[in-house]
Steps between C-alpha positions, in 0.01 A plus 500: 500500500125512510257673266168645604221697350377777729206720563556870548320673783535845644748568777512824693806720457365732770465223757822319408743784433689434826565140397604611153743757635697224670645427156555859385806715564292816459159538659226421253150645503185307409474685170851382407404133488250260344394205718325176416464147635609183324429133567847349494427136591215280614447143615301377200630215286640658183539390139829333584315298765685668785384711790644696790447371848346746746830504690686596182264792439560630853877475458489676162297786647801615698742436216317708241483817709745751353554308176498678167261494207642487148379437144541181298748342742771740384726505807647847460489809719365708212202266481387537862158665512338402832555365851297286740457677835263254668405136447237299685329163466125544472214254500258554213208347688472236228626145455767379262397262223607208719305624804760683711477855634610726216784735593690764304822690560410862422768763457453876530715672237602859428639668190638851461295724276729626223535499124645149503216340696193697390433276194517190720279659765244588234515143369439358849217738572344424162507125561751422223799399712364230731758220513825448687754228564663469840843356559608304806700193597374208706687222670251231411208395285341193660266231375153549649451121515812377678691814597814410304683753283326579172742519206486760225372224269172463683544181699622452855828351610322255730238271347498677165163670549426721200342842516146493371442130563255375760603267784222360718280792402766768561656697215876530522630858501824668598503687830726809491660515845769674703570811288855629525467848352278729293666693217257722312170528325479589135234651276459270200268488200430126528607310812635150453214375722204692639571366848798345677755315289862501398600808301711363220626846400619587850649156554709547186632822651602313813695248292681781321606644837615157619726459196705801607484448877759350734307199630780361720351629831166336413615141452251359751203670336616385157521141622138531617400615151684223314205253503282767339768576239539131422124457466483801267764338274295184460332442166128436468577131439718484813225661707248249369737211575553627854124512559464148355769364736337668800160353405649151453679516836180606676315211333774252605501622860119481516499145357776383731322642805 
């Protein structure tokens, strides 16, 4: 799950009502809905020292269309307040902090105007509600230095590169790649991170679902996740010892060569 802050811009109910009506069982009129745009994801390095690849943003654009908007990651039907009816990757015309073309995944969202949503609409229009978290799953987070899998603990499964450390002038970050699905976006008071990063709250919800699920048909996928689970169970001391062993082995190999 990924969290993002977003900027609210105006979207046109009049121009987009045909797109919106694809999701309605009764024909809506422009005055029935409130529309706005939200930046769901971008390709900047976030506080967790991770970033989306451009390819991941493009894949997520298709996945987020039709997904629901809720409040505070409360996954209940009563808590659904909005829906994404269009999502596109846009270039901002600026550069990221590390010099790449800055891109954002922007979603167009509609809400029904009724007693339930009017307070939220007023809060959005007044600039009070301005943050969301977005939830999705990805197959891989890779090390930007060597391309190996990045563990949840912040170092890669290859040479032990650590996020935030510099290697030959390059800062190691996690590259979020190959998204599998997009779940929802949620209005929150304070997002876990202002840009991309793992949503701890949403991840906890996934674990709760897994506890009660029949995982037998997914044995292969579970085997793929086992290295990450094992790494997550390691203590801080064990992680430090692993990094020490990797460093010593690299030193030995370099000396022997």
